[in-house]
C-alpha angles and dihedrals in degrees: 000000000000118000108228100180138017121285108240116227119190112222125184094199116083092189090060091053093046093048093050090051097043115095093205121073118209123215092255092059100048094099091067098034095123094057092052093046086057092046092051092049096051091045091049090050089051092242096120136027122192112213124190114241121180113245092243090057096047101117094187089068090079089063099040109034139049106251137184115261091251094051092046092050092048092053091042090055091050091060092044100245118147126207122227089257098057093069095205095311095116 
């Protein structure tokens, strides 16, 4: 399949977005230079677009991090998943 527009990736780290867009590498970033060269290239080719997403809105966290019950339930509600105890009230 041909990709017609950029894949949007939500990122909760503004430094990551700034570094991937910045044409100048600083000494502290040289150890991950290769990854950001790749990121710049795919962004330049309009294959990928990094979009800032606040940490509290990062839905993937519920699948990748241990969370408090409250935080887990908040994210679960945002994707529209009900627990057995909600009985269709969500």
